[in-house]
C-alpha positions in Angstrom: 0.0 0.0 0.0 2.9 2.3 0.8 4.5 1.6 -2.6 1.2 2.2 -4.3 0.8 5.5 -2.5 4.3 6.5 -3.7 3.2 5.7 -7.3 0.0 7.7 -7.0 1.7 10.8 -5.5 3.2 12.1 -8.8 -0.2 11.9 -10.5 -1.9 13.6 -7.5 0.8 16.3 -7.6 0.3 16.8 -11.3 -3.5 17.0 -10.8 -3.1 19.5 -8.0 -0.7 21.6 -10.1 -3.1 21.6 -13.0 -5.9 22.6 -10.7 -3.9 25.5 -9.3 -3.0 26.7 -12.8 -6.7 26.6 -13.9 -7.7 28.5 -10.7 -5.0 31.1 -11.4 -6.1 31.5 -15.1 -9.7 32.0 -14.0 -8.6 34.6 -11.4 -6.6 36.5 -14.0 -9.4 36.2 -16.6 -9.2 37.9 -19.1 -5.5 38.3 -19.9 -5.9 38.4 -23.7 -8.3 39.4 -26.4 -11.9 38.0 -26.3 -13.6 37.1 -29.6 -17.3 37.6 -30.0 -18.5 35.5 -32.9 -21.5 37.0 -34.8 -22.9 34.2 -37.0 -24.5 36.7 -39.3 -23.4 39.2 -41.9 -22.2 42.7 -40.8 -24.8 45.4 -40.6 -27.8 43.4 -39.2 -29.4 43.7 -35.8 -27.2 41.0 -34.2 -24.0 42.7 -35.6 -25.1 46.1 -34.4 -25.9 44.9 -30.9 -22.6 42.8 -30.7 -20.5 45.8 -31.7 -22.2 48.1 -29.2 -21.7 45.6 -26.3 -18.1 44.7 -27.4 -17.0 48.3 -27.5 -18.3 49.0 -24.0 -16.9 45.7 -22.6 -13.3 46.4 -23.6 -12.6 49.1 -21.0 -14.6 47.2 -18.3 -12.6 44.0 -18.8 -9.3 45.6 -19.5 -8.9 43.5 -22.7 -10.1 43.9 -26.2 -13.4 42.3 -27.2 -13.4 42.0 -31.0 -16.4 41.1 -33.1 -15.8 38.4 -35.7 -18.6 38.0 -38.3 -18.8 34.3 -39.5 -22.0 34.3 -41.6 -23.3 31.3 -43.4 -25.6 28.3 -43.1 -28.4 30.4 -41.4 -26.0 31.1 -38.5 -24.9 27.5 -38.2 -21.3 28.0 -39.2 -20.4 30.6 -36.6 -22.4 28.9 -33.9 -20.6 25.6 -34.6 -17.3 27.3 -34.2 -18.2 28.5 -30.7 -19.7 25.1 -29.8 -16.3 23.5 -30.6 -14.1 26.2 -29.2 -12.0 25.9 -26.0 -14.3 26.5 -23.0 -12.2 29.2 -21.5 -14.3 32.3 -22.0 -12.2 33.7 -24.9 -14.6 32.7 -27.6 -18.2 33.8 -27.2 -21.3 33.8 -29.4 -23.9 36.5 -30.1 -26.9 34.2 -30.3 -30.0 35.5 -32.1 -33.4 33.9 -32.9 -32.0 31.6 -35.5 -30.1 29.9 -32.6 -33.3 28.8 -31.0 -35.2 28.0 -34.2 -32.7 26.2 -36.4 -32.8 22.9 -34.5 -36.5 22.5 -35.2 -36.0 22.9 -39.0 -32.6 21.4 -39.8 -30.1 18.9 -38.4 -27.4 20.7 -36.5 -23.8 19.7 -35.8 -24.3 20.8 -32.2 -27.1 20.9 -29.6 -28.4 24.5 -29.2 -28.7 24.1 -25.4 -26.4 21.3 -24.2 -23.3 22.5 -26.1 -23.4 26.0 -24.7 -23.3 27.8 -21.4 -25.2 31.0 -20.7 -23.5 34.3 -20.1 -26.2 37.0 -20.3 -29.2 38.0 -22.2 -28.7 41.4 -23.8 -32.1 42.3 -25.2 -35.2 41.1 -27.0 -36.7 42.9 -29.9 -40.4 42.1 -30.3 -42.0 42.1 -33.8 -44.7 44.6 -34.6 -48.0 43.3 -36.0 -49.0 45.7 -38.8 -51.8 45.9 -41.3 -52.5 48.2 -44.2 -54.2 51.4 -42.9 -57.1 50.8 -45.4 -57.9 47.5 -43.6 -61.0 48.2 -41.4 -59.5 47.0 -38.1 -57.9 48.9 -35.3 -57.2 46.2 -32.8 -56.2 42.6 -32.5 -59.7 41.4 -31.6 -61.1 43.3 -34.6 -58.4 41.6 -36.8 -59.4 38.1 -35.5 -63.1 38.9 -36.0 -62.4 39.9 -39.6 -60.4 36.8 -40.2 -63.1 34.5 -38.9 -65.6 36.3 -41.1 -63.4 35.8 -44.2 -64.1 32.4 -45.9 -60.6 32.2 -47.5 -58.8 33.5 -44.4 -56.4 36.4 -44.1 -53.0 36.4 -45.7 -49.8 37.2 -43.7 -46.4 37.9 -45.1 -43.0 36.6 -43.9 -39.4 37.4 -44.9 -38.8 33.6 -45.4 -39.9 30.2 -44.3 -39.1 29.4 -40.7 -38.2 32.9 -39.6 -39.8 34.7 -36.7 -42.4 36.5 -38.9 -43.6 33.2 -40.2 -43.6 31.4 -36.9 -45.4 34.4 -35.2 -48.1 34.2 -37.7 -48.5 30.5 -37.2 -48.5 31.0 -33.4 -51.4 33.5 -33.8 -53.3 31.2 -36.1 -53.1 28.3 -33.7 -53.8 30.5 -30.6 -56.9 32.2 -32.2 -58.1 29.1 -34.0 -57.9 31.2 -37.1 -57.3 30.4 -40.8 -54.2 32.4 -42.0 -52.6 31.9 -45.3 -48.8 32.2 -45.2 -47.2 34.1 -48.1 -43.3 33.8 -47.9 -41.1 36.4 -49.5 -37.4 36.6 -50.2 -36.7 39.2 -47.6 -38.6 41.9 -45.7 -38.5 44.5 -48.5 -40.8 42.7 -50.9 -43.1 41.7 -48.0 -43.5 45.3 -46.9 -44.0 46.4 -50.5 -47.0 44.1 -51.0 -48.4 45.0 -47.6 -48.2 48.7 -48.5 -49.9 47.9 -51.8 -52.7 46.0 -50.2 -51.9 42.6 -51.6 -51.3 41.2 -48.1 -53.5 41.6 -45.1 -50.9 41.5 -42.2 -47.3 41.2 -41.3 -45.2 40.6 -38.1 -42.4 42.9 -39.0 -39.2 44.3 -37.5 -40.2 47.7 -36.0 -37.2 49.5 -37.5 -38.4 48.8 -41.0 -42.1 49.6 -40.7 -42.3 52.4 -38.1 -41.8 55.1 -40.8 -44.8 53.7 -42.6 -46.8 53.6 -39.4 -45.9 57.3 -38.7 -46.9 58.3 -42.3 -50.2 56.6 -41.9 -49.7 54.0 -44.6 -49.6 51.1 -42.1 -51.4 50.6 -38.8 -49.7 49.0 -35.8 -51.9 46.7 -33.7 -49.6 45.0 -31.2 -46.1 43.8 -30.3 -45.1 40.2 -29.9 -43.2 40.6 -26.6 -44.2 38.9 -23.4 -45.0 42.4 -22.0 -45.5 45.9 -23.5 -42.4 47.2 -25.3 -40.5 50.0 -23.6 -40.1 51.5 -27.1 -43.8 51.3 -28.0 -45.7 51.3 -24.7 -48.9 52.5 -26.3 -49.2 49.2 -28.2 -50.6 46.1 -26.4 -48.5 42.9 -26.2 -49.8 39.9 -28.0 -49.6 38.1 -24.7 -52.5 40.3 -23.4 -54.7 38.4 -25.9 -53.1 34.9 -26.2 -51.0 33.2 -23.5 -48.9 31.4 -26.1 -47.1 34.7 -26.7 -46.0 35.0 -23.0 -42.7 33.4 -23.8 -41.9 36.3 -26.0 -42.0 35.8 -29.8 -39.3 38.4 -30.5 -35.8 38.6 -31.8 -33.3 37.3 -29.2 -29.9 38.8 -28.5 -27.9 36.8 -26.0 -24.2 36.1 -25.4 -23.3 32.5 -24.7 -20.1 30.4 -24.4 -19.0 26.9 -25.1 -20.3 24.3 -22.6 -17.8 23.6 -19.9 -16.7 27.2 -19.5 -15.7 27.6 -15.8 -18.5 29.2 -13.7 -16.2 32.0 -12.3 -15.5 33.1 -15.9 -19.1 33.0 -16.9 -20.0 35.0 -13.8 -17.4 37.7 -14.5 -18.5 38.1 -18.1 -22.2 38.2 -17.1 -21.6 40.9 -14.4 -19.6 43.0 -16.9 -22.3 42.6 -19.6 -25.1 43.5 -17.3 -23.1 46.6 -16.2 -22.7 47.7 -19.8 -26.5 47.2 -20.5 -27.2 49.5 -17.6 -25.2 52.4 -19.1 -27.6 55.2 -20.2 -26.2 55.5 -23.7 -26.4 51.8 -24.3 -30.0 51.8 -23.0 -30.9 54.7 -25.3 -29.3 53.1 -28.4 -30.9 49.7 -27.9 -34.3 51.3 -27.2 -34.0 53.3 -30.3 -33.6 50.0 -32.2 -36.9 48.8 -30.7 -35.3 46.5 -28.3 -36.1 45.8 -24.7 -33.1 45.3 -22.4 -32.8 42.0 -20.5 -29.7 41.5 -18.5 -29.5 38.0 -16.8 -27.2 35.7 -15.0 -25.7 32.6 -16.7 -28.3 30.1 -15.4 -31.3 32.3 -16.3 -29.8 32.9 -19.8 -29.7 29.2 -20.7 -33.1 28.7 -19.1 -34.6 31.3 -21.4 -32.8 29.8 -24.4 -34.1 26.4 -23.5 -37.7 27.7 -23.2 -37.4 29.3 -26.6 -36.0 26.2 -28.2 -38.9 24.2 -26.8 -41.5 26.8 -27.8 -40.5 26.9 -31.5 -39.8 23.1 -31.7 -43.3 22.4 -30.5 -44.8 24.8 -32.9 -42.8 23.6 -35.9 -43.8 20.0 -35.3 -47.5 20.7 -34.7 -47.7 22.9 -37.8 -45.6 20.4 -39.8 -43.3 23.2 -41.1 -40.5 21.9 -43.3 -37.3 23.7 -44.3 -36.9 24.2 -48.1 
């Protein structure tokens, strides 16, 4: 036994040494540049939010936080890079709604929940339900009544199959037991154009693109898809006020997550820093101007929310038998 103990001591010493090195690395985190992967092209909402947060995090953490756009595969390429990165806090992902929807539509090389660790939610951006101002409805109940009185059902636009505008319309149809005809477009521009022209009855749209038309009187806003009223548009009811299915918040997600296995002290330090950045007045003003509602959260609550969103859309996609092209 004494001889066996002697044999084990070097291994024990090595393990203790590694543990001490890991603890020191976590205590000194970060000591080099952090990369925030945006799995989307530059210029979109996820990229804008990522660059805003990264720029503010750099002085807080004392190390550069650089944004790295890795677009492709409906955000799968960039997300897979992070899932397979070293779990040390130096490679992070700006997760958006595609992260919680993709797994219900296509086979992924990673698990959207199990292969990641939460850092912090940044914001959610609810969609705005709009109709052409010539449509004789001024509220969601009036829209539903019109739809039930229409033998062929109302039409609703989307910017593509499986995106939030499409799934939000499907969620409304199932919640209200209403016949809605989905008309997918290749992008939001053509969808808005046909809505303005009266060829389409309704559209769950990004606020930033349709607010000018609402202000001009060409479109009428009826509600927002958030779980509660939007800070940017408090005069509009939340869809959850009419249908409980929307209480999970059918809006664009902006969250920062890390590879699974990232040490808890590192996640906590990053989360605290991000929440501090979100609380800065200029950051609040900028995000609110984009139609976003700020949502800072701890690592556990971040992944809990992402898991809820994954389950919400997976259930809807399966029930509605939605298939990717």
